[in-house]
VODREN-66523 format. One record per residue (C-alpha): x, y, z. Coordinates in steps of 0.2 Angstrom, whole numbers, plus 5000, padded with zeros to 4 digits. Each point is the difference from the previous one (the first is absolute). Layout:
BEGIN
XYZ
...
END
This chain:
BEGIN
500948174791
500350195000
501050084986
500850175002
500750084984
501350145003
500750114986
501849955003
501249915012
500050155013
498149995001
500049815001
501350015014
499050135010
498449904998
500849845006
500850095015
498350075004
499349825002
501549945010
499950165011
498249975004
500449835007
501350085011
498950145006
498449895003
501149865008
501650065007
500749835003
499649944982
500949864992
500650064983
500649874987
501350094990
500849984983
501750054992
500350054982
499950174991
498150024999
499750025019
501550125003
498950164997
498749935012
501349995013
500750174997
498250075002
499849915016
501750075007
499450184994
498449985010
501049935015
501250155000
498550124999
499349915016
498549924991
500549825003
500749905015
500949844997
500549965018
498749865002
500049944982
500649824996
500749944983
500349844991
500950004983
499649894985
501749934997
501950005001
501449924990
500849855007
501950045004
499950195001
500450085017
498850135006
501450134997
500249954982
499450154989
498949884989
499249915015
498250045003
500350045018
501350144994
498650064988
498750025014
501350085011
500550134988
498350034992
498950005015
500549945017
501550115003
498950154997
498549975012
499849965018
499749824998
500749885013
501349904991
499549845010
498350024992
500649994982
500249824993
500949954984
500449814996
501849965006
500949974984
501649945010
499049875010
501049845001
498449904997
498950104987
498649875002
500050035019
500050184997
498449994989
499149915014
500650135013
499450144988
498349924999
499950005019
500550185001
498550054989
498849895010
500750075016
499650184994
498249954996
500250004982
500350144987
498850154999
500650064983
501249924988
500850114987
500549914984
500850054984
499849894985
501349934988
499950014981
499549815001
498850025014
501149955014
499650065018
501449995012
501249874993
498549894995
500349974982
498849934987
499649825003
500250005019
498749925011
498750125007
499949915017
501850035006
500550115015
501750075002
501349894991
501650004991
500050024981
501349984986
500050164990
499649984982
501250054987
498950154995
500050065018
501949985001
500250094984
498850145005
501050035017
501749994992
500050184997
500150035019
501549905003
501850024994
499849844989
498749874996
500949875010
499850105016
498149994999
499349885013
499249854993
498849975014
498850105010
498849985015
498350074996
498350005007
498949884990
498350044992
499149935015
500950125012
499650154988
498249954999
499849995018
500350195002
498450095004
500350134986
501149994985
500750164992
500749974983
501050154992
500550004982
500850134989
500450024981
499449944984
501149845000
498849935014
498450034990
499949834993
500449905016
498850115010
498649964987
500449815001
500150005019
498450085003
498949964985
500749834995
499849835007
500749965017
501549894996
501749965008
500850064984
499550185005
500350005019
499150175003
498449934992
499649925017
499750175007
498350004991
499549885014
500450115014
498650105008
500950165002
501350054987
500450184995
500950034984
500950174998
500850044984
500450144988
499150024984
501349914990
500049845010
498149995001
499750054982
499349834995
498849995014
499250174997
END
């Protein structure tokens, strides 16, 4: 595992963007596995900036996202499709047909999971998968205790996840109770994994995930078993690894 320590969030974002942009430059039709949440936003902003300066071309890039809420339309401002459109896709020259997010409005979510697995296979797999990490070590919506061997699947969100996401909705009752997420197996099949972490509040879980035992109770701990993981974080988030 490679570890890069940045002074702050901006530095973390720039380094992460450097790693992603290298894939795009070296392999113009790269398959990028993308993540939502506050941590990668700065990385996306940096990629957009380089695109605007003519340094990056996304015209052949293909993407797959980790997850989506069940029951949210792509136009809903809390859907992950909406997040990706507003934070990246609408600002670069990527072909909309080459961007993939699970369909949260699918009539049969289980069938949607099978379709999504096939989409990833048809593209030849993921070249680099971007991951954030929850305070309990979750990656995607793979919560503590979930089986490591699952591919894309439907999950019931935990009460703690519902509580954490309630601030983004008008009321707690509006928070979706289920989501479609790539499983640990899907994530581990990516050729490279880029983990981005920021803030002192992540220091304990980063230490547990990368120096503790590999256990389902800390989903991100499985990343210790991957042959090519890059961890990029600010000093605060990585303080207990240094």
